[in-house]
mmCIF file of the C-alpha atoms, coordinates in Angstrom:
data_MODEL
# 
_entry.id   MODEL 
# 
loop_
_atom_site.group_PDB 
_atom_site.id 
_atom_site.type_symbol 
_atom_site.label_atom_id 
_atom_site.label_alt_id 
_atom_site.label_comp_id 
_atom_site.label_asym_id 
_atom_site.label_entity_id 
_atom_site.label_seq_id 
_atom_site.pdbx_PDB_ins_code 
_atom_site.Cartn_x 
_atom_site.Cartn_y 
_atom_site.Cartn_z 
_atom_site.occupancy 
_atom_site.B_iso_or_equiv 
_atom_site.pdbx_formal_charge 
_atom_site.auth_seq_id 
_atom_site.auth_comp_id 
_atom_site.auth_asym_id 
_atom_site.auth_atom_id 
_atom_site.pdbx_PDB_model_num 
ATOM 1   C CA . MET A 1 1   ? 130.083 78.798  89.552  1.00 0.00 ? 1   MET A CA 1 
ATOM 2   C CA . VAL A 1 2   ? 127.486 81.575  89.870  1.00 0.00 ? 2   VAL A CA 1 
ATOM 3   C CA . LYS A 1 3   ? 125.964 82.143  93.265  1.00 0.00 ? 3   LYS A CA 1 
ATOM 4   C CA . VAL A 1 4   ? 122.258 82.839  93.258  1.00 0.00 ? 4   VAL A CA 1 
ATOM 5   C CA . ASN A 1 5   ? 120.884 84.996  96.018  1.00 0.00 ? 5   ASN A CA 1 
ATOM 6   C CA . LEU A 1 6   ? 117.668 83.328  97.146  1.00 0.00 ? 6   LEU A CA 1 
ATOM 7   C CA . LYS A 1 7   ? 117.099 85.870  99.869  1.00 0.00 ? 7   LYS A CA 1 
ATOM 8   C CA . GLN A 1 8   ? 113.543 87.232  99.909  1.00 0.00 ? 8   GLN A CA 1 
ATOM 9   C CA . PRO A 1 9   ? 113.179 90.906  99.053  1.00 0.00 ? 9   PRO A CA 1 
ATOM 10  C CA . GLN A 1 10  ? 112.720 93.066  102.107 1.00 0.00 ? 10  GLN A CA 1 
ATOM 11  C CA . LEU A 1 11  ? 109.187 94.308  102.645 1.00 0.00 ? 11  LEU A CA 1 
ATOM 12  C CA . LEU A 1 12  ? 109.907 97.919  103.436 1.00 0.00 ? 12  LEU A CA 1 
ATOM 13  C CA . VAL A 1 13  ? 106.294 98.978  103.682 1.00 0.00 ? 13  VAL A CA 1 
ATOM 14  C CA . THR A 1 14  ? 103.636 96.703  105.094 1.00 0.00 ? 14  THR A CA 1 
ATOM 15  C CA . GLY A 1 15  ? 100.000 97.083  105.976 1.00 0.00 ? 15  GLY A CA 1 
ATOM 16  C CA . ARG A 1 16  ? 100.969 96.982  109.651 1.00 0.00 ? 16  ARG A CA 1 
ATOM 17  C CA . VAL A 1 17  ? 103.354 99.931  109.234 1.00 0.00 ? 17  VAL A CA 1 
ATOM 18  C CA . LEU A 1 18  ? 100.745 101.971 107.348 1.00 0.00 ? 18  LEU A CA 1 
ATOM 19  C CA . ARG A 1 19  ? 98.064  101.165 109.931 1.00 0.00 ? 19  ARG A CA 1 
ATOM 20  C CA . GLN A 1 20  ? 100.237 102.185 112.869 1.00 0.00 ? 20  GLN A CA 1 
ATOM 21  C CA . VAL A 1 21  ? 101.343 105.460 111.286 1.00 0.00 ? 21  VAL A CA 1 
ATOM 22  C CA . SER A 1 22  ? 97.788  106.265 110.187 1.00 0.00 ? 22  SER A CA 1 
ATOM 23  C CA . ARG A 1 23  ? 96.320  105.506 113.624 1.00 0.00 ? 23  ARG A CA 1 
ATOM 24  C CA . ARG A 1 24  ? 98.745  107.935 115.205 1.00 0.00 ? 24  ARG A CA 1 
ATOM 25  C CA . MET A 1 25  ? 98.380  110.671 112.573 1.00 0.00 ? 25  MET A CA 1 
ATOM 26  C CA . LEU A 1 26  ? 94.595  110.579 112.184 1.00 0.00 ? 26  LEU A CA 1 
ATOM 27  C CA . PRO A 1 27  ? 93.907  112.571 115.395 1.00 0.00 ? 27  PRO A CA 1 
ATOM 28  C CA . PHE A 1 28  ? 96.443  115.181 114.256 1.00 0.00 ? 28  PHE A CA 1 
ATOM 29  C CA . TYR A 1 29  ? 94.679  115.710 110.917 1.00 0.00 ? 29  TYR A CA 1 
ATOM 30  C CA . ARG A 1 30  ? 91.323  115.872 112.694 1.00 0.00 ? 30  ARG A CA 1 
ATOM 31  C CA . LYS A 1 31  ? 92.724  118.533 115.045 1.00 0.00 ? 31  LYS A CA 1 
ATOM 32  C CA . ILE A 1 32  ? 94.185  120.575 112.166 1.00 0.00 ? 32  ILE A CA 1 
ATOM 33  C CA . ALA A 1 33  ? 90.923  120.371 110.195 1.00 0.00 ? 33  ALA A CA 1 
ATOM 34  C CA . GLY A 1 34  ? 88.715  121.056 113.206 1.00 0.00 ? 34  GLY A CA 1 
ATOM 35  C CA . SER A 1 35  ? 90.589  123.771 115.090 1.00 0.00 ? 35  SER A CA 1 
ATOM 36  C CA . ARG A 1 36  ? 91.602  127.001 113.380 1.00 0.00 ? 36  ARG A CA 1 
ATOM 37  C CA . SER A 1 37  ? 93.494  128.038 116.533 1.00 0.00 ? 37  SER A CA 1 
ATOM 38  C CA . PHE A 1 38  ? 95.523  124.812 116.714 1.00 0.00 ? 38  PHE A CA 1 
ATOM 39  C CA . ALA A 1 39  ? 96.211  124.914 112.958 1.00 0.00 ? 39  ALA A CA 1 
ATOM 40  C CA . SER A 1 40  ? 97.349  128.532 113.176 1.00 0.00 ? 40  SER A CA 1 
ATOM 41  C CA . GLN A 1 41  ? 99.703  127.747 116.066 1.00 0.00 ? 41  GLN A CA 1 
ATOM 42  C CA . TRP A 1 42  ? 101.061 124.785 114.109 1.00 0.00 ? 42  TRP A CA 1 
ATOM 43  C CA . THR A 1 43  ? 101.690 127.023 111.079 1.00 0.00 ? 43  THR A CA 1 
ATOM 44  C CA . THR A 1 44  ? 103.613 129.490 113.232 1.00 0.00 ? 44  THR A CA 1 
ATOM 45  C CA . ALA A 1 45  ? 105.757 126.682 114.633 1.00 0.00 ? 45  ALA A CA 1 
ATOM 46  C CA . VAL A 1 46  ? 106.464 125.335 111.123 1.00 0.00 ? 46  VAL A CA 1 
ATOM 47  C CA . VAL A 1 47  ? 107.369 128.703 109.571 1.00 0.00 ? 47  VAL A CA 1 
ATOM 48  C CA . THR A 1 48  ? 109.556 129.774 112.509 1.00 0.00 ? 48  THR A CA 1 
ATOM 49  C CA . SER A 1 49  ? 111.145 126.301 112.841 1.00 0.00 ? 49  SER A CA 1 
ATOM 50  C CA . ASP A 1 50  ? 110.095 126.252 116.494 1.00 0.00 ? 50  ASP A CA 1 
ATOM 51  C CA . LEU A 1 51  ? 110.561 122.598 117.466 1.00 0.00 ? 51  LEU A CA 1 
ATOM 52  C CA . SER A 1 52  ? 109.707 123.296 121.114 1.00 0.00 ? 52  SER A CA 1 
ATOM 53  C CA . ARG A 1 53  ? 106.348 124.709 120.129 1.00 0.00 ? 53  ARG A CA 1 
ATOM 54  C CA . MET A 1 54  ? 105.744 121.808 117.750 1.00 0.00 ? 54  MET A CA 1 
ATOM 55  C CA . GLY A 1 55  ? 106.476 119.408 120.605 1.00 0.00 ? 55  GLY A CA 1 
ATOM 56  C CA . ARG A 1 56  ? 104.035 121.195 122.917 1.00 0.00 ? 56  ARG A CA 1 
ATOM 57  C CA . LEU A 1 57  ? 101.328 121.115 120.256 1.00 0.00 ? 57  LEU A CA 1 
ATOM 58  C CA . LEU A 1 58  ? 101.915 117.430 119.514 1.00 0.00 ? 58  LEU A CA 1 
ATOM 59  C CA . ALA A 1 59  ? 101.750 116.706 123.265 1.00 0.00 ? 59  ALA A CA 1 
ATOM 60  C CA . ARG A 1 60  ? 98.106  117.872 123.203 1.00 0.00 ? 60  ARG A CA 1 
ATOM 61  C CA . ILE A 1 61  ? 97.249  114.901 120.989 1.00 0.00 ? 61  ILE A CA 1 
ATOM 62  C CA . PRO A 1 62  ? 97.439  111.676 123.040 1.00 0.00 ? 62  PRO A CA 1 
ATOM 63  C CA . ALA A 1 63  ? 98.444  109.516 120.027 1.00 0.00 ? 63  ALA A CA 1 
ATOM 64  C CA . LEU A 1 64  ? 101.433 111.817 119.409 1.00 0.00 ? 64  LEU A CA 1 
ATOM 65  C CA . ALA A 1 65  ? 102.210 112.968 122.949 1.00 0.00 ? 65  ALA A CA 1 
ATOM 66  C CA . LYS A 1 66  ? 105.411 110.914 123.169 1.00 0.00 ? 66  LYS A CA 1 
ATOM 67  C CA . VAL A 1 67  ? 106.594 111.225 119.589 1.00 0.00 ? 67  VAL A CA 1 
ATOM 68  C CA . GLU A 1 68  ? 110.294 112.081 119.542 1.00 0.00 ? 68  GLU A CA 1 
ATOM 69  C CA . HIS A 1 69  ? 111.103 112.336 115.859 1.00 0.00 ? 69  HIS A CA 1 
ATOM 70  C CA . PHE A 1 70  ? 109.628 115.384 114.188 1.00 0.00 ? 70  PHE A CA 1 
ATOM 71  C CA . GLY A 1 71  ? 110.941 118.377 112.333 1.00 0.00 ? 71  GLY A CA 1 
ATOM 72  C CA . THR A 1 72  ? 110.307 121.259 110.005 1.00 0.00 ? 72  THR A CA 1 
ATOM 73  C CA . ASN A 1 73  ? 112.014 122.765 106.998 1.00 0.00 ? 73  ASN A CA 1 
ATOM 74  C CA . GLY A 1 74  ? 110.171 126.111 107.224 1.00 0.00 ? 74  GLY A CA 1 
ATOM 75  C CA . ILE A 1 75  ? 107.781 125.072 104.407 1.00 0.00 ? 75  ILE A CA 1 
ATOM 76  C CA . GLY A 1 76  ? 106.372 121.923 105.980 1.00 0.00 ? 76  GLY A CA 1 
ATOM 77  C CA . TYR A 1 77  ? 106.781 119.303 108.677 1.00 0.00 ? 77  TYR A CA 1 
ATOM 78  C CA . PHE A 1 78  ? 107.637 115.639 109.109 1.00 0.00 ? 78  PHE A CA 1 
ATOM 79  C CA . ILE A 1 79  ? 106.733 113.225 111.908 1.00 0.00 ? 79  ILE A CA 1 
ATOM 80  C CA . SER A 1 80  ? 108.646 109.928 111.965 1.00 0.00 ? 80  SER A CA 1 
ATOM 81  C CA . PHE A 1 81  ? 107.818 106.705 113.752 1.00 0.00 ? 81  PHE A CA 1 
ATOM 82  C CA . PRO A 1 82  ? 110.400 104.052 114.656 1.00 0.00 ? 82  PRO A CA 1 
ATOM 83  C CA . PHE A 1 83  ? 109.981 100.458 113.463 1.00 0.00 ? 83  PHE A CA 1 
ATOM 84  C CA . PRO A 1 84  ? 112.246 97.419  113.564 1.00 0.00 ? 84  PRO A CA 1 
ATOM 85  C CA . PRO A 1 85  ? 114.654 97.005  110.618 1.00 0.00 ? 85  PRO A CA 1 
ATOM 86  C CA . PRO A 1 86  ? 114.486 97.012  107.671 1.00 0.00 ? 86  PRO A CA 1 
ATOM 87  C CA . VAL A 1 87  ? 111.949 99.849  107.973 1.00 0.00 ? 87  VAL A CA 1 
ATOM 88  C CA . ASP A 1 88  ? 113.713 101.811 110.763 1.00 0.00 ? 88  ASP A CA 1 
ATOM 89  C CA . TYR A 1 89  ? 111.602 104.986 110.379 1.00 0.00 ? 89  TYR A CA 1 
ATOM 90  C CA . TYR A 1 90  ? 108.388 105.596 108.505 1.00 0.00 ? 90  TYR A CA 1 
ATOM 91  C CA . THR A 1 91  ? 107.466 109.245 108.066 1.00 0.00 ? 91  THR A CA 1 
ATOM 92  C CA . ASN A 1 92  ? 104.355 111.283 107.439 1.00 0.00 ? 92  ASN A CA 1 
ATOM 93  C CA . GLY A 1 93  ? 104.290 114.965 106.657 1.00 0.00 ? 93  GLY A CA 1 
ATOM 94  C CA . THR A 1 94  ? 103.068 117.838 104.581 1.00 0.00 ? 94  THR A CA 1 
ATOM 95  C CA . THR A 1 95  ? 105.288 120.298 102.760 1.00 0.00 ? 95  THR A CA 1 
ATOM 96  C CA . ILE A 1 96  ? 105.466 122.732 99.906  1.00 0.00 ? 96  ILE A CA 1 
ATOM 97  C CA . PRO A 1 97  ? 107.882 121.276 97.326  1.00 0.00 ? 97  PRO A CA 1 
ATOM 98  C CA . PRO A 1 98  ? 111.431 122.416 98.185  1.00 0.00 ? 98  PRO A CA 1 
ATOM 99  C CA . GLY A 1 99  ? 112.783 125.174 95.987  1.00 0.00 ? 99  GLY A CA 1 
ATOM 100 C CA . SER A 1 100 ? 109.402 126.855 95.568  1.00 0.00 ? 100 SER A CA 1 
ATOM 101 C CA . VAL A 1 101 ? 109.531 129.294 98.479  1.00 0.00 ? 101 VAL A CA 1 
ATOM 102 C CA . GLN A 1 102 ? 111.022 129.705 101.954 1.00 0.00 ? 102 GLN A CA 1 
ATOM 103 C CA . PHE A 1 103 ? 109.353 130.096 105.361 1.00 0.00 ? 103 PHE A CA 1 
ATOM 104 C CA . THR A 1 104 ? 105.824 129.903 104.000 1.00 0.00 ? 104 THR A CA 1 
ATOM 105 C CA . PHE A 1 105 ? 103.032 127.594 105.104 1.00 0.00 ? 105 PHE A CA 1 
ATOM 106 C CA . ASP A 1 106 ? 99.359  128.501 104.754 1.00 0.00 ? 106 ASP A CA 1 
ATOM 107 C CA . THR A 1 107 ? 97.005  127.543 107.587 1.00 0.00 ? 107 THR A CA 1 
ATOM 108 C CA . GLN A 1 108 ? 93.865  127.422 105.445 1.00 0.00 ? 108 GLN A CA 1 
ATOM 109 C CA . ALA A 1 109 ? 95.533  125.333 102.706 1.00 0.00 ? 109 ALA A CA 1 
ATOM 110 C CA . HIS A 1 110 ? 96.797  122.940 105.399 1.00 0.00 ? 110 HIS A CA 1 
ATOM 111 C CA . ARG A 1 111 ? 93.347  122.679 106.990 1.00 0.00 ? 111 ARG A CA 1 
ATOM 112 C CA . ARG A 1 112 ? 91.753  121.845 103.615 1.00 0.00 ? 112 ARG A CA 1 
ATOM 113 C CA . LEU A 1 113 ? 94.432  119.268 102.882 1.00 0.00 ? 113 LEU A CA 1 
ATOM 114 C CA . ALA A 1 114 ? 93.954  117.715 106.351 1.00 0.00 ? 114 ALA A CA 1 
ATOM 115 C CA . LEU A 1 115 ? 90.203  117.491 105.822 1.00 0.00 ? 115 LEU A CA 1 
ATOM 116 C CA . ALA A 1 116 ? 90.768  115.862 102.427 1.00 0.00 ? 116 ALA A CA 1 
ATOM 117 C CA . VAL A 1 117 ? 93.163  113.151 103.679 1.00 0.00 ? 117 VAL A CA 1 
ATOM 118 C CA . ILE A 1 118 ? 91.180  112.138 106.786 1.00 0.00 ? 118 ILE A CA 1 
ATOM 119 C CA . PRO A 1 119 ? 89.175  109.441 104.916 1.00 0.00 ? 119 PRO A CA 1 
ATOM 120 C CA . LEU A 1 120 ? 92.403  107.869 103.587 1.00 0.00 ? 120 LEU A CA 1 
ATOM 121 C CA . TYR A 1 121 ? 94.076  107.775 107.001 1.00 0.00 ? 121 TYR A CA 1 
ATOM 122 C CA . ARG A 1 122 ? 90.861  106.528 108.622 1.00 0.00 ? 122 ARG A CA 1 
ATOM 123 C CA . LYS A 1 123 ? 90.629  103.655 106.111 1.00 0.00 ? 123 LYS A CA 1 
ATOM 124 C CA . LEU A 1 124 ? 94.327  102.772 106.476 1.00 0.00 ? 124 LEU A CA 1 
ATOM 125 C CA . ALA A 1 125 ? 93.996  102.825 110.280 1.00 0.00 ? 125 ALA A CA 1 
ATOM 126 C CA . ALA A 1 126 ? 90.771  100.814 110.471 1.00 0.00 ? 126 ALA A CA 1 
ATOM 127 C CA . SER A 1 127 ? 91.058  98.250  107.682 1.00 0.00 ? 127 SER A CA 1 
ATOM 128 C CA . PRO A 1 128 ? 93.887  95.695  107.786 1.00 0.00 ? 128 PRO A CA 1 
ATOM 129 C CA . THR A 1 129 ? 92.782  94.417  104.365 1.00 0.00 ? 129 THR A CA 1 
ATOM 130 C CA . PHE A 1 130 ? 92.900  97.862  102.750 1.00 0.00 ? 130 PHE A CA 1 
ATOM 131 C CA . ALA A 1 131 ? 96.247  98.716  104.394 1.00 0.00 ? 131 ALA A CA 1 
ATOM 132 C CA . LYS A 1 132 ? 97.735  95.411  103.237 1.00 0.00 ? 132 LYS A CA 1 
ATOM 133 C CA . SER A 1 133 ? 96.491  95.954  99.651  1.00 0.00 ? 133 SER A CA 1 
ATOM 134 C CA . PHE A 1 134 ? 97.741  99.550  99.660  1.00 0.00 ? 134 PHE A CA 1 
ATOM 135 C CA . ALA A 1 135 ? 101.195 98.474  100.885 1.00 0.00 ? 135 ALA A CA 1 
ATOM 136 C CA . ALA A 1 136 ? 101.339 95.670  98.307  1.00 0.00 ? 136 ALA A CA 1 
ATOM 137 C CA . ALA A 1 137 ? 100.520 98.117  95.497  1.00 0.00 ? 137 ALA A CA 1 
ATOM 138 C CA . ILE A 1 138 ? 103.292 100.438 96.720  1.00 0.00 ? 138 ILE A CA 1 
ATOM 139 C CA . ARG A 1 139 ? 105.800 97.555  96.819  1.00 0.00 ? 139 ARG A CA 1 
ATOM 140 C CA . ARG A 1 140 ? 104.780 96.514  93.268  1.00 0.00 ? 140 ARG A CA 1 
ATOM 141 C CA . LYS A 1 141 ? 105.129 100.172 92.212  1.00 0.00 ? 141 LYS A CA 1 
ATOM 142 C CA . ASP A 1 142 ? 101.594 99.922  90.834  1.00 0.00 ? 142 ASP A CA 1 
ATOM 143 C CA . ASN A 1 143 ? 100.865 103.636 90.601  1.00 0.00 ? 143 ASN A CA 1 
ATOM 144 C CA . LYS A 1 144 ? 97.510  103.055 88.904  1.00 0.00 ? 144 LYS A CA 1 
ATOM 145 C CA . ALA A 1 145 ? 96.220  100.896 91.769  1.00 0.00 ? 145 ALA A CA 1 
ATOM 146 C CA . VAL A 1 146 ? 97.484  103.337 94.408  1.00 0.00 ? 146 VAL A CA 1 
ATOM 147 C CA . ASP A 1 147 ? 95.915  106.253 92.524  1.00 0.00 ? 147 ASP A CA 1 
ATOM 148 C CA . VAL A 1 148 ? 92.535  104.469 92.343  1.00 0.00 ? 148 VAL A CA 1 
ATOM 149 C CA . MET A 1 149 ? 92.646  103.581 96.071  1.00 0.00 ? 149 MET A CA 1 
ATOM 150 C CA . VAL A 1 150 ? 93.555  107.131 97.087  1.00 0.00 ? 150 VAL A CA 1 
ATOM 151 C CA . ARG A 1 151 ? 91.034  108.850 94.802  1.00 0.00 ? 151 ARG A CA 1 
ATOM 152 C CA . GLY A 1 152 ? 88.308  106.487 96.018  1.00 0.00 ? 152 GLY A CA 1 
ATOM 153 C CA . LEU A 1 153 ? 88.724  108.128 99.435  1.00 0.00 ? 153 LEU A CA 1 
ATOM 154 C CA . VAL A 1 154 ? 90.220  111.568 98.822  1.00 0.00 ? 154 VAL A CA 1 
ATOM 155 C CA . LYS A 1 155 ? 87.484  113.395 96.931  1.00 0.00 ? 155 LYS A CA 1 
ATOM 156 C CA . ALA A 1 156 ? 88.941  116.924 96.951  1.00 0.00 ? 156 ALA A CA 1 
ATOM 157 C CA . ASP A 1 157 ? 89.234  118.651 93.578  1.00 0.00 ? 157 ASP A CA 1 
ATOM 158 C CA . SER A 1 158 ? 92.501  120.089 94.880  1.00 0.00 ? 158 SER A CA 1 
ATOM 159 C CA . LEU A 1 159 ? 94.176  116.634 94.661  1.00 0.00 ? 159 LEU A CA 1 
ATOM 160 C CA . LYS A 1 160 ? 96.263  116.931 91.495  1.00 0.00 ? 160 LYS A CA 1 
ATOM 161 C CA . SER A 1 161 ? 98.404  113.773 91.515  1.00 0.00 ? 161 SER A CA 1 
ATOM 162 C CA . VAL A 1 162 ? 99.245  110.604 93.408  1.00 0.00 ? 162 VAL A CA 1 
ATOM 163 C CA . THR A 1 163 ? 102.693 109.057 92.994  1.00 0.00 ? 163 THR A CA 1 
ATOM 164 C CA . ILE A 1 164 ? 104.696 106.279 94.578  1.00 0.00 ? 164 ILE A CA 1 
ATOM 165 C CA . GLU A 1 165 ? 107.939 107.520 96.133  1.00 0.00 ? 165 GLU A CA 1 
ATOM 166 C CA . GLU A 1 166 ? 110.460 106.121 98.627  1.00 0.00 ? 166 GLU A CA 1 
ATOM 167 C CA . HIS A 1 167 ? 108.409 103.047 99.578  1.00 0.00 ? 167 HIS A CA 1 
ATOM 168 C CA . GLY A 1 168 ? 105.423 105.296 100.120 1.00 0.00 ? 168 GLY A CA 1 
ATOM 169 C CA . VAL A 1 169 ? 103.050 107.712 98.477  1.00 0.00 ? 169 VAL A CA 1 
ATOM 170 C CA . ALA A 1 170 ? 102.960 111.436 97.688  1.00 0.00 ? 170 ALA A CA 1 
ATOM 171 C CA . LEU A 1 171 ? 99.671  113.278 97.248  1.00 0.00 ? 171 LEU A CA 1 
ATOM 172 C CA . LEU A 1 172 ? 100.011 116.652 95.521  1.00 0.00 ? 172 LEU A CA 1 
ATOM 173 C CA . PHE A 1 173 ? 97.353  119.253 96.318  1.00 0.00 ? 173 PHE A CA 1 
ATOM 174 C CA . HIS A 1 174 ? 96.834  122.730 94.951  1.00 0.00 ? 174 HIS A CA 1 
ATOM 175 C CA . THR A 1 175 ? 94.177  124.666 96.846  1.00 0.00 ? 175 THR A CA 1 
ATOM 176 C CA . ARG A 1 176 ? 92.747  128.100 96.120  1.00 0.00 ? 176 ARG A CA 1 
ATOM 177 C CA . PHE A 1 177 ? 94.218  129.307 99.420  1.00 0.00 ? 177 PHE A CA 1 
ATOM 178 C CA . SER A 1 178 ? 97.831  129.211 98.294  1.00 0.00 ? 178 SER A CA 1 
ATOM 179 C CA . GLU A 1 179 ? 99.744  129.860 95.113  1.00 0.00 ? 179 GLU A CA 1 
ATOM 180 C CA . TYR A 1 180 ? 102.013 126.950 96.085  1.00 0.00 ? 180 TYR A CA 1 
ATOM 181 C CA . PRO A 1 181 ? 101.196 123.249 95.873  1.00 0.00 ? 181 PRO A CA 1 
ATOM 182 C CA . TYR A 1 182 ? 101.371 121.087 99.007  1.00 0.00 ? 182 TYR A CA 1 
ATOM 183 C CA . ARG A 1 183 ? 102.513 117.485 99.230  1.00 0.00 ? 183 ARG A CA 1 
ATOM 184 C CA . ASN A 1 184 ? 101.157 115.057 101.810 1.00 0.00 ? 184 ASN A CA 1 
ATOM 185 C CA . LEU A 1 185 ? 103.730 112.285 102.160 1.00 0.00 ? 185 LEU A CA 1 
ATOM 186 C CA . LEU A 1 186 ? 103.958 108.802 103.611 1.00 0.00 ? 186 LEU A CA 1 
ATOM 187 C CA . PHE A 1 187 ? 107.435 107.362 103.088 1.00 0.00 ? 187 PHE A CA 1 
ATOM 188 C CA . GLN A 1 188 ? 110.264 105.304 104.478 1.00 0.00 ? 188 GLN A CA 1 
ATOM 189 C CA . GLU A 1 189 ? 112.939 107.614 105.784 1.00 0.00 ? 189 GLU A CA 1 
ATOM 190 C CA . THR A 1 190 ? 116.439 106.730 104.657 1.00 0.00 ? 190 THR A CA 1 
ATOM 191 C CA . MET A 1 191 ? 119.107 107.369 107.256 1.00 0.00 ? 191 MET A CA 1 
# 
């Protein structure tokens, strides 16, 4: 006799998860885009892998003041938010693709990327319907739908591709300020 598993598939990304992460990250992207000084200090912390400095900078942003899970790889950063299982941690970050370079992160490229993604994070944070549709498209692995939703909000010519990865999305940018591409990521962290 064959046993059939009728268990529902786990919804690893939901509109609620995307809304909560976006609400917390939106002020960060606004600060990066709006303050050259803050963005420059953030770049220094990323490149030097100075987690203490990153923590002090995040503490200046009320939505991120108590975040505990963040890190850097010298070419980017990641900020993770805890959720109940099966999600556990959902992460947002920006990085140069690994293997391209070491200990490099360009302030101006990051500021342009931040400015470009603000409309996406604002829409995810403010619209339960949009966040739910976006999450559903990710779960279906409907790259075309995700691409259309992202490009409807992210108008920068520097946006080169949008792909679904790790129960999330990766936006690849290539600005004139850096020879290296940058990836803005929303994904479920696997522990």
